[in-house]
C-alpha positions as CSV (number, residue, x, y, z in Angstrom):
1,M,35.7,83.8,119.2
2,T,32.6,83.1,121.6
3,V,31.7,84.6,125.0
4,F,30.3,82.3,127.5
5,L,28.4,83.0,130.7
6,A,29.3,80.8,133.7
7,W,27.8,80.4,136.9
8,T,29.1,78.5,139.9
9,A,28.1,78.0,143.5
10,A,31.7,78.2,144.5
11,P,33.9,81.4,144.4
12,L,35.7,81.4,141.1
13,P,39.6,81.0,141.2
14,D,41.2,84.4,140.5
15,A,42.9,83.4,137.3
16,P,42.5,79.8,136.6
17,P,44.5,78.4,133.6
18,G,42.4,77.5,130.8
19,P,41.5,77.7,127.2
20,W,40.4,81.1,127.4
21,L,41.6,84.7,126.4
22,E,39.8,86.3,129.3
23,L,37.8,85.0,132.5
24,R,36.0,88.1,133.9
25,T,34.4,87.6,137.2
26,V,31.4,90.1,137.0
27,A,29.5,89.0,140.3
28,D,30.1,86.3,143.0
29,G,30.0,83.1,141.3
30,L,29.3,84.7,137.8
31,A,32.0,85.1,135.1
32,L,32.1,86.0,131.3
33,I,34.7,84.0,129.3
34,E,36.2,84.8,126.0
35,S,37.4,81.9,124.2
36,D,38.1,80.3,120.7
37,E,37.4,76.6,122.4
38,T,34.3,74.8,122.3
39,L,31.7,74.9,125.0
40,S,32.6,71.5,126.1
41,R,36.2,72.4,126.4
42,V,35.6,75.7,128.4
43,Y,33.0,73.9,130.6
44,H,35.5,70.9,131.5
45,E,38.5,73.3,132.2
46,L,36.6,75.4,134.4
47,K,34.7,72.3,136.3
48,W,38.5,71.0,137.0
49,S,39.5,74.2,138.5
50,L,36.5,74.1,141.0
51,P,36.0,71.9,144.1
52,P,34.2,68.6,143.4
53,D,30.6,68.3,143.0
54,T,30.3,72.2,142.9
55,P,27.2,73.3,140.5
56,L,28.3,74.8,137.4
57,M,26.6,76.1,134.3
58,V,28.3,77.6,131.2
59,A,26.5,78.7,128.1
60,P,27.4,80.5,124.9
61,L,26.2,84.1,124.5
62,D,25.2,85.1,120.8
63,S,24.0,88.9,121.8
64,R,24.4,91.1,124.7
65,P,22.3,90.4,127.7
66,K,20.4,93.2,129.7
67,L,22.3,93.6,132.8
68,K,22.4,95.7,136.0
69,G,24.5,95.8,139.2
70,L,27.4,93.9,137.8
71,A,31.1,94.8,138.1
72,A,32.2,98.2,136.5
73,G,33.2,97.7,132.9
74,T,31.0,94.6,132.4
75,A,28.5,96.2,129.7
76,T,31.5,97.8,127.8
77,W,33.3,94.4,127.9
78,L,30.3,92.8,126.5
79,R,29.6,95.7,124.0
80,D,33.2,95.2,122.4
81,R,32.6,91.4,122.1
82,L,29.0,90.9,121.0
83,P,26.2,92.4,119.0
84,P,23.1,93.9,120.6
85,A,20.1,91.6,121.4
86,P,17.6,91.6,118.7
87,A,14.6,94.1,118.9
88,S,11.5,92.3,120.3
89,G,8.2,93.3,119.1
C-alpha cells in the first residue's frame, strides 16, 4: 500500500472511480490517495477524471509530512498509514 499526495488546479471530483482504496480531499485541489497501484496508474486515472489540460501533480509519500490547517482527521489518517518523518539533526 502506498500513500500519494495529489495536487490539481481544478476541483477534485467527489468520489472518482479509480485504482485506490481511498481518495481523501484535504484542502481545495489537494488530496491524499491510498492505493496498491503504481504512481503511473494512480496519476493517469486521476488525470482522466479531470478536465483536459488541468495542472496535476502526484507523488508518493514515504513518511508523514508536517501539516497545518487541512481537513479534520488528516493527521490521524496519515498516522494510521505512514511512519513518522526521520529525525533531522
